[in-house]
N, C-alpha and C positions, 0 to 999 in steps of 0.2 A: 371643358366638358365635351365639346365637339371633337377635340383632338383625341381624348380618351375613348370616346365612342367609336371613332374611326379605327383606332388600334384594335378595339375589341371586335369590330366587324371583320377586319382583315384576319385577325387570329381565328375567328369563327370559321371563315372560309377555309383556312389552312387545316383546321382540325376536322372539318367535314370530310376533307380528302383522306384523313386517317380513318375516320369512323366508318366510311362507306365500305372499303374493302374488308376492314376488320369485322364489321357487322355481318356481311355476307359470309365470310369465312367462319365466324363463330356460330352462326346459324347452322352451317354444315356440320360443325363439330357436335352440336346438340341434336342433330338429326331433324331439324325443323326447317320450314320454308324461310328463305332469306328475308322476305318481307316482315316476318315477325321480329327479327333483330333490328331492322331499320325503324319499324314502328315503336319498338321499345326504347330505342335511343332518342327518337324524336320526343315522345311523350315524357319519358323520364327526365330528359335534359331540360325541358321547359318547366316541369314540376320542381326540379331542384333549383332552378334559377329563381323561383318564387320564394322558396322556404329555406334553402341552404345558405351557407355562409362562405364556403371556400371559393375564391375567385379563379382557382386553377382547375378544380375538379371537373371532370367530364363524366357524367353519369350515363352509362351505356352498358350493354352486355360485355362481359370480360371473358378472357380465355378460361379462367378457372370456373366461373359460373356456368359457362357453356359445357365444359367437361363434366362438372358435377351433375348438371341437369341431365346430360346424356346417360351418365351412369345410373342416376336415379330412375329415369324412365325405362332403362333396359331391364330393371328388376321388377317392373310393374306389369300386370296383365293387360291384354288388349292389343289392338292394332294401331295404325297410324292415327286414325280419327280419335280413338280413346286417349292415346298418348298426347295428342294436341290439346285436348280438353284438360287432361291432368297437368300438363305443363302450365296452362293458364291458372289452374287452381293452385299449383305450387307457388307461382309468382305472387298471387294474392295472399297466400298464407305467409310467405316470407315478408311481404309488406306489413301485414298485421302484426307479426312477431316484432318487427322493428318498432312499430307504433306502441306496442305494449311495453317494450323495454324502455322506450322514450318516456312513456307515462310514469313508469316506476323509477325513472332516473338511474338506469342501469348501464350508462355508457362505459363504466369501468369494466364491463364484461369482456371488452376487447382484450384486456390483459390476461384473460384466461387461456388465450393461445399465445404462448410466449414467443418472442421474436425468433429464437433459435428453431423452435418447432415450425413457425410460419415460414421461415426461410428454407428450412429443409423440405417442407411440404411443397413450396413454390418451385424448388429445384427439381424434385421428383415429378411434379405435375408438368413442368416445362419439358422434361425429357419425354414423358408420355405423349403430350400433345404434338411435339415435334416429330417423334417417330411415326405417329399416326397421320401426319401431314406429308410424309415422304412419298407414300404411294401416289398421292395427287400430284406431287412435284415431278415424279418420274413417269407418270402415266401408266401405272400397272394396278391391277386389282389384287388386294391382299385381304384375306378374310379377317374379320375382327377376332382377336385372340389376345392372350397375355402378351405384354409388350415385348418380352425377349423373343418369343416365338414369332411375333409379327416382324420384328427387325430381321431375324434370321431368314424368314420367308422372303422378305424384300431383297436381301442379299442373294438368296438362291435364284431369284428371278432376274438378276442383273442383266442377263442377256436379252430379256424381253422388255427392258426399259424403252419407252418411246423417246427417240433421239430429240425430236422437236420439243417435247414437253420438258425433258431434262435440261436442254440448253436454255430454253426460255425461263424455266424456274430458277436455274442456277444463276443466270445473268441477272434476273430480277432481284434475287437475294443479295448478290454481290453489289448491285447498284444501291439497294436500300441501305446496306451496311456502310457503303462509301458516303452516301448522302447524309448520314448521321454526323459527319464532320462539318456539315453546313446546315445547322439547325434552322437558319432563316429560310431555307428552301423547303417547300412541301414535298418531301421525298416520296411519301406513299402515293400522293396524287400524280407526281411525275411518272413514277414507275407504272402506276395503274393505267394512266392515259397512254403511255408508250406501248404497254402490253396489249391494250385493247386495240390500238391502231394497227399493230402487227397482226392481231387476230383477224381484223376485218380486211386489211390490204392483202395479206398472204393466205387468206382463207385457211387458217390454222385448224378449224374443226375437220376439214377434209384431210388433214395430215395426222389425224388421230388425237389432236389436243382437245381435251374437254373444256367447255366453257360454262359459265355460271348459269346460263339459261334465264328465262323471263323472271322478272322481279315484280310481284303483285302486292300492292298495299291494299289489302282487303280483309274484311271480317268474315269469318265462316261460322256456321252453326256449330257451337262447341258441344261436345258430349262430355258432361261432367260425371264423376263417380256417383253411383246411386247407393252404395253400401257404406254403413258407418265404419266398417273395418278398413275399407280403402281410404276413406277420409282420414282415419286415424293414422294409417301408414304414411299418407302425404304429410301430415303434421310432423311425424317422426323424421321424415326426410328433410322437411323445410327448416327445422330448428338448427341442425348443423350447417346447412347452406347459409342461413342468416348469419351465424356466428363467423364462418369463414369469410363471407362477403364483407361483414363489418370490420373484421380485423384487417383484411386486405385494403378496404377503402379508407379506413381511418389511418392506416400506415401511409398511404399515398397522400391523403389530405394533410396530415400532420407534418410530414417531411417537407412538402412544398411550402406550407405555412411557415415553418421554422426558418426556411431559407430566406424568407422575405419579411420576417418580423410580424407576420399576421397572427391573430389569436382566434382559435376555434374552440368550441365546446362540444365534447363528445356526445352529450345528450341531445343537443340541438341537431347534430348530424345524424343521429339515430332517427329522429323524427323526419328529417329530410329524406333519408334513404327509404323510410317507410312510405312516405308520400310518393316517391319516385317509383317504387316497385308496384304500388297500387295503380299508379297511372299506367305503368307498363302492362299490368294485368287487364286494365280496361280496354286496351287496344290489342289484346291477345299476344303480348310480347314475350320476353324472356326475363329471367332475373337480371338485375342491373346493379352496378356498383361503380366505384371510382377506380378505373384501370390506370396502371402506371404509365403505359405508353401514350394514351390519349392525354393524360394530365400533364406529362412532361412536354408533349407536343404543344399543348395550349400555353404552357409557361414560355417555351422557346419562341412561340409565335408572338409573344408580347402582350398576352391578355392582361387587362387592367381591372376587370370586374367580372361578375357573373354574366354580364351581357355577352361575353365571348362565347360561353357554352350555349346560351340561348340562340345566338347567331349561328352557331354550328348546327344546332337542331333544325333551325329554319332552313339553312343551306342544304342540309341533308334531305329535308322534305322536298325541296325544289329539285335536287338532283334525282331523287327517286321518282318524282312525278314526270320530269321533263327528259330525263336521260335513260329511260327504260331500255331502248334498243341498244344504247351504248353499254349499259350495265350488263345486259344479257350476254354481251360478247367478251366479258372479262375472262381471260383464260384461268382455269383452276390452278395451274402451276404458279401463276402470279399471286393468286390469293393465298396459296400455301406459303409462298415466299414472304408475304406480308405477315402471316401468323408467326412464322419462324423468326423473322427479324424482330417482331414485337416481343418475343419471349427470350431473346438472347441475353437480356439483362439478368434474367433469373438463372441463367446457366453460369454466371460468373462465380468462380470458386472463392472470390475474395471474402464475402461475408462468412462463409463456412470456415475458411482458413483462419479468420480472425478469432473464432471461438477456440480453435486449436492453440493459437498463440496465447490466448488468455487462460487456456486450460479450464474453461467454464462451458458446460452444456454442449460440448462438441459432439458427444455420442448421442445426445438427445436429437440434435439436428440431423445427424446421419441416420438415426433410426426413423425419423419422420420421412426423410427422402426414400429410404428403402421400403417403408410401409406403402407408399404410393406405387412404387415400382413392382412390389410383390403382391400387394392386396388389391390393386386397382384403385381407381380414383375415389370411389365411394368408401371403400374399406380404408383407404389411406387417409381420407378426410376424417372419418370417425376415429381412426387410430391416432391421428395428430391431436385431436381434441382430447382423447383419453390420455395421451402421452403428456400433454401439458398439465392436466389435472393430477396425473400420477406423479410427475416431477415436483409439483407444488406440495402435494401431500407428503412425499418422501422427505423434502427439505424441511417441512414443518415438524414431521414426526421424528427426525433425527437431528435435533439441534446440538451444536457443539457446546461444551461447558467450559467456561473460563474460570481459573482460580486467580483471584485478584491480589495484587500486592501494592505497597505504597512506594511512590517515587520519591526517594529522599525524605525531606521534611515537608514536602508539599501536601496539598489536599487531594492530589490526583491518585486514584487507584486504577491500575491497568492490568491487562492480562500478562501474568508473569512468564508465560511461554513465549510471548512476543517481545517482552521487555526484560532482559536479564538483569538490568539495574534496579528493577522493582524488588522489594523485599517483603516477605511474609512477617506477620506479627504472631508470635508464639501463642498468645492467649485468644487470638481470633482466627477463624476460618472463613474466608470470603469467597463466594461463588456467584457466577452470573450465567444463566442460560441465554444463549445468543439467538433466541427466537421467542415469540410470545408464548406463554404457557397456555395450552388449550387441551381439548379432549384428546387430540392425537398424540401429544407428547408429554403431558403433565406427569403422569405416573412414571414413565420411563426416565425423564430428566431428573425428577426429584429422587428417584431410587438411586441414580448414579451419584447425585450430590450427597445423599444420606450415607452411602457407602464410603465416600471420600471423607465426609465430616467425622464419621465414627472412627476412622483410622488416624485422626489427629487429636492431640491432647487439648485442643482449644475448648474453653468452656462456653464460648459464644459463637454461633454460626450466623453470618450476615449473608442474606440472599438479596442480590440486586435484581430488581424487577423492571429495569429501565425499558426492556423490550415489550413489556406487557401493559398496554393501555387499559385493558379490562380483563376479567377472568370469567370463563364460562363455568357451568355447574361442575363439570368433571375437575377442572383446575382448582376450584374452591375446595372441593372435598379432598383432593389429593394434597393440597397445601395444609389443610387441617390435620390430616393423617401424618404428614411430614413433621409438623410442629409437635404433635403428640409423641412421635417416635423419638425426637430429640429430647423432649422433656423427660421421658422415661430414662433416657441415657444420662440425665443430669446436665443437659446442654440447653442454652437459651437461644431462641430464634429471633432475629431482628430483620425486618424487611427494609431494604434501602431503595431509594428512588422509586417509591411506591406512588403511582398516580392517584389522583383523587377518586377516580371511579373504582380503583382497586380497594381503596380504604372504605368507600361506601358499601361495596359488596361484602367486605369482611365484617363490617358492622352489622349488615343485614343478616349475615350467616351466624351471628353470635360470637364471632372471634374478636371481641371488643379489645382485649388486651393486645392482641397482635396488631390490630389497626391503630391503637393508641401509640404503641411503641415504634410504629413505622416512621421513617425519615425520608427527606427529599434528596439526600445525598449519601454516598458511601462514607464520606468523612464524618458526617454527623452521626451515622450509625456506629462507626468505630469509637467516636468520642463517648456516645451514650453507653456503649459496652464497657469501656474502660473506667468510666465514672460511676457505673452501677445504677444509672437513672432508670 
C-alpha cells in the first residue's frame, strides 16, 4: 500500500507540472484570470477523487472547454465583470446537467456524438486553438477574426515577429515534442522551469517577451444575470457544452481503462463530472473534464489509483500559493508551446484516414472539422451535435432491404445479394429490413418490400424482424396496412424472428392472427408456409 501510495504521489507531482502551464494557458483561451483555471483544477480534481472511478483521469479545464466557453461568452452581453459571473453560472449549470443525466441514467447520451464527428470536431478545434496561439508564440498582436483571416494576418506580419519570443516559443515546442519520447520525464515541468529561468535571468520582458503576470487565487464578487431570458440563454449554451465535455471525457476515461483492463460505468462518471463541475463553480472556476494530455501524462507517470489525481491537485495548490513570483514570470510563448504540444495528438490524420480506408463516415468527420473552421467554435460544436443526430436519423430512415434465400438444405437463410449460393424458393418471398422498424422508416421500408413482393408469384411473404426488438405506434400501423395490402392481393404474411415484445404489441393492437403465426426463426416460418399451418 505504501509503495502504491508513493507511486501515486510521484505521479501527482509530475501531473501538476502539466496542469499548471495548461491551466494558465486555457484560462487565457477563455479570456479569464489564470487563477480561475487553477482553482477549478484543484477543486474539481479533489471532488472527482472522492466520487469518480477512473484511476487515470485528471479532471481540470481542457482546451475544448476553454475554447467553447470563450465562444459562448463572446456572444453574451456585458463587460468583463458580467462575463466572469456568467462563466461561473455556466459552470454550475453544466454541473447540474451532468447530475440530472446521472439521475436519469443517461450515460448512453455520449453515443449521440459519434466518434467520427467527435474526432473531426477535435481536429478542427485543434487547428483553431493552435492558430490562435501562434500570435502569442511569435509576439505579435492579431485581432480576433475568422481563423483563415487570422492566419493570413499573422503571415502578413511576419516581419514584425518578435525574434526572442519566436525563438523561445519554437525551442520550447521542439523540446516538448522531443521529451514525449521519454514519458518518464515531466516534460512540461522541465520546459516551464527552463523558460521561466531564462525569463528571469535574461530579463526577457525587457526584450518584448510577454509573461503570464501575477496569479491570484481569490474569490471576487460575482455579477450574476438578472433576467430570465439571459438565464435561459445560459442553459441553451450549457447543454451542448456538457454533451461535448462528456463525450470527450468518457472517450479519454474509457480508452485508458480498456488499456489496463479497468471497468467504468458511464452513469457513475456522469455523476462524478457533475460533482466536479459544481465544485469548480463554487470556487468561480471554469468547465472541467478529463483531458487527453493530462490523463495520458498521469498514466505514463505510473498512477495506481485516484490518489494520483488528488496529489496533483494538492501539488498544484502548493505551487500556486508558494510559487507566485515564479509563475508570474512564465513566458507566454512557452505557454503557447505547451498548448500547441498538448493538441498535436488531435492533428494526427490517422484516425480520419482510417475512416477513408473503411469507407465509413469519412465525410461526416470531414464535415465536422470544416464546421469548426468555417462556423467558429460554438457554431461548429452545435453543428457537430446536429451532424451526429442527422447521421443517425439518416441511417435509421434509409435501411437496406435484404431478400433472403436458403443455403443448400440447411436451416440458414441469408442475403442472396451477398451469398450467390443461396437460392430462393418459388412459393416464398423472404425479406429482412436491416434496421429496427420505427416511425422514421416503417412506411418507406414496407412500401419497398410490398413492391418487391407484388412482383413475385409467391403466395406467402415472410418478413424477418430480427432487427426490431419492439415496434412504435407508426410501425404497428404501417405493419397492419402492409398485411392488409398483401391479403387483398391474395398473399399471406408471416413474421419471422419476432421478439416477444413485438408479439405482445401485435396482440394489444388486435393483430391476433399475425402475432399467433409469428415464429422465432426464418426456417420455422418457411416450414409453416409450406405445410399450410
